[in-house]
N, C-alpha and C positions, 0 to 999 in steps of 0.2 A: 666051245668049251676051252677054257684056259686052265690048264693043270700045271704041276710042277715041272713036267718035261718042257712045256713052252716057256715057263718062267726061266729055267736054267738055259735054255737055248737063247733066249732074248738077252739074258745077263752076260753069256759068253760072247755074243755079238758085240754087246757095248764094251766089254773088257777088252776084246781084241782091237776093236777100232781106237779106243783111248790108247792102248799100248803102242799100237802103230804110230798115232801122233806124237806119242812121248819119244818113241824112238827117233822119229824125224826131228824133233825139237832138239834133243840132245846129242845125236849121233850121226846126223846127216853128212857132217864134214867128212867123215870116214869113207864115205861112198862116192865122193866127188871124182869125176873123171871116169866113172865106171857107168855103164848103161845096161839095164836088164832087158831093154826093148828089143825082143826079137825081130820086129819089123824094121827097126833102124839098123840093126846088125845085118840083116839080109841085104836090104836095099840101099842103105846110106842115106835114106831119106827119113825126116822126122814122121812119126805116126801122128794121127790126130790127137793123142793125148800127150804128145811130147812136151815137156816142161811142167807137167801137173804136179810132179813131186816136188821140184825146185820152187814152182809157185806156192804149193802148200808150205814149204819150209819157209818162204817170205811171209806168207800170212801168218805163220805161228810166231814170227818175229816182228809183226805189226807193220811190215813193209809193203803196203797195198800197191804202190807204183811197181815195185819189182815184180810182185805177183802177177799184176795185170800185163806187164811187159813179157813175162815167161809164157803165161798161158791164161787168157782171160775167161775161159770157160771153167778153169779150176776154181776161181773165185765162187762161181755159182755152185759148182759141185760140192765144194767144201761148205758152203752155207747149207745145202740140201743134207750133207752128211751131219752137221751138228743139230739141225731140226730133227733129222731122223733119230739121232741118239737120244734126244729129250723126249721124242714122241715114243720110243722103245721104252724108256725108262717109265713114263706115265703108263703105257700099256702094261708094264709089270706090276706097277702100284695099284692099278685099278683092275687088274687081271682081265685086260681085254686083248684083242687082237686087231685092232683097227688099223695099225701101220701097214701090216701086210696084205690086208684087205684092200687098203689104198693103193698099194703097189700093183696089185692084180687088177686094178680097174681097166677097163677098156677105154683107152684114151682117144679122144677125137682125132681125125686124120690131119686136120690143120696144126695140132699141137706136135703131132709126129713130123710133119714136114718142116715146121719152124725149128724144131730140135735138130733135125738133120741138117738143115741150111746153116744153122749156127755152128755145128761141128765141121761142116765143110769150110765156112769163112775162117774159123779158128785154125784149121789144118793149113788153109793158104797162108794165114799169118806165120804159123810155125815154119813152113817151108821157105817163105819170104826172109824170115830172120836168119834161117840156115843158110841161104844163099849169101847174104851180107857178111856173115861171119868167115 
């Protein structure tokens, strides 16, 4: 059942994600040189997601090469986020809950292993870049 509570939750998610992207697009330069990554602060080693925010900013400014260099998986992640936003909007318009049903799906083990492997490779890339700098 899709009622007004779900509709407002979905619209809130859409609004927050779009607001986050707008903030990154217009205000990211004010955050340069600062990290919120607890893992990197504690270990001085980049976390598996390091560079995702900078890659997203590059994507928002249509710099695909810069985004790929910063964090290749961020390109995939942002693509899924944009698809998810449109999917949520369609669910609101059609009064469905298909997006979250899709997320709760029991994914095959090979897909989980492949995803984990890509994350590890991406992490190695981040550490490699960190060592070079």
